[in-house]
C-alpha positions in Angstrom: 94.8 -44.1 -101.7 97.2 -45.3 -98.9 98.1 -41.9 -97.5 97.1 -42.7 -93.9 99.1 -45.9 -93.6 102.1 -44.3 -95.5 102.1 -41.4 -93.0 102.0 -43.8 -90.1 104.9 -45.9 -91.5 107.0 -42.8 -92.2 106.4 -41.6 -88.7 107.6 -45.0 -87.3 110.7 -44.9 -89.5 111.6 -41.4 -88.4 111.3 -42.5 -84.8 113.3 -45.7 -85.6 110.4 -47.8 -84.4 110.9 -50.6 -86.8 112.2 -54.1 -87.0 113.8 -56.0 -89.9 112.9 -59.7 -90.2 115.6 -62.3 -90.7 114.3 -62.9 -94.2 114.5 -59.2 -95.1 118.1 -59.1 -93.7 119.0 -62.1 -96.0 117.4 -60.4 -99.0 119.2 -57.1 -98.2 122.5 -58.9 -98.1 121.8 -60.5 -101.5 120.7 -57.2 -103.1 123.3 -54.9 -101.4 120.6 -52.9 -99.5 121.4 -51.2 -96.2 119.0 -50.1 -93.4 119.6 -46.5 -94.6 118.4 -47.4 -98.0 115.2 -48.9 -96.6 114.6 -45.7 -94.5 115.2 -43.5 -97.6 112.8 -45.6 -99.7 110.0 -45.5 -97.2 110.4 -41.8 -96.5 110.3 -40.9 -100.2 108.5 -43.8 -101.9 105.0 -44.8 -102.7 102.8 -47.7 -101.6 101.9 -49.5 -104.8 99.9 -52.5 -103.5 98.1 -53.8 -100.4 98.2 -57.5 -99.8 96.2 -59.5 -97.2 97.7 -62.6 -95.7 95.6 -65.6 -96.4 96.0 -67.2 -92.9 96.2 -64.2 -90.5 94.2 -61.7 -92.6 96.9 -59.1 -91.7 97.4 -56.3 -94.2 100.9 -55.8 -95.6 102.0 -53.2 -98.2 104.4 -53.2 -101.1 106.3 -49.9 -101.3 108.4 -48.8 -104.3 111.1 -46.2 -103.6 114.7 -45.4 -104.2 117.7 -46.2 -102.0 120.4 -43.7 -101.1 122.1 -44.1 -104.5 118.8 -43.4 -106.2 118.4 -47.0 -107.4 114.9 -48.6 -107.2 114.0 -50.9 -104.3 110.8 -52.5 -103.2 109.9 -53.2 -99.6 107.1 -55.3 -98.2 106.1 -54.1 -94.8 103.3 -53.8 -92.2 102.6 -52.4 -88.8 103.2 -55.3 -86.5 101.3 -56.2 -83.3 103.7 -54.2 -81.2 103.0 -51.1 -83.1 106.3 -51.0 -84.9 106.8 -51.1 -88.6 108.0 -54.6 -89.7 110.1 -54.9 -92.8 109.1 -58.3 -94.2 111.2 -58.5 -97.3 113.2 -56.3 -99.7 113.9 -56.8 -103.4 115.1 -55.1 -106.5 113.3 -55.5 -109.8 
């Protein structure tokens, strides 16, 4: 269902064309998630939900994947206005 956007996001990750928000960095520190874990999850994971921001109407995606230790991690991300992938937040369930 989300194959096109997932392909685009994976391409941006492979090219290291992404940013991690301050909020995501804080959540990563709390949940012991590294940038490499995010990359692995995006490259091997699946988009499970699309969300639309109420104010900006921007689309963002919830991706479920595994970190480098094969533990599950969820990532909320979007393609930002600069064309880079923007990691909005990260969490473990």
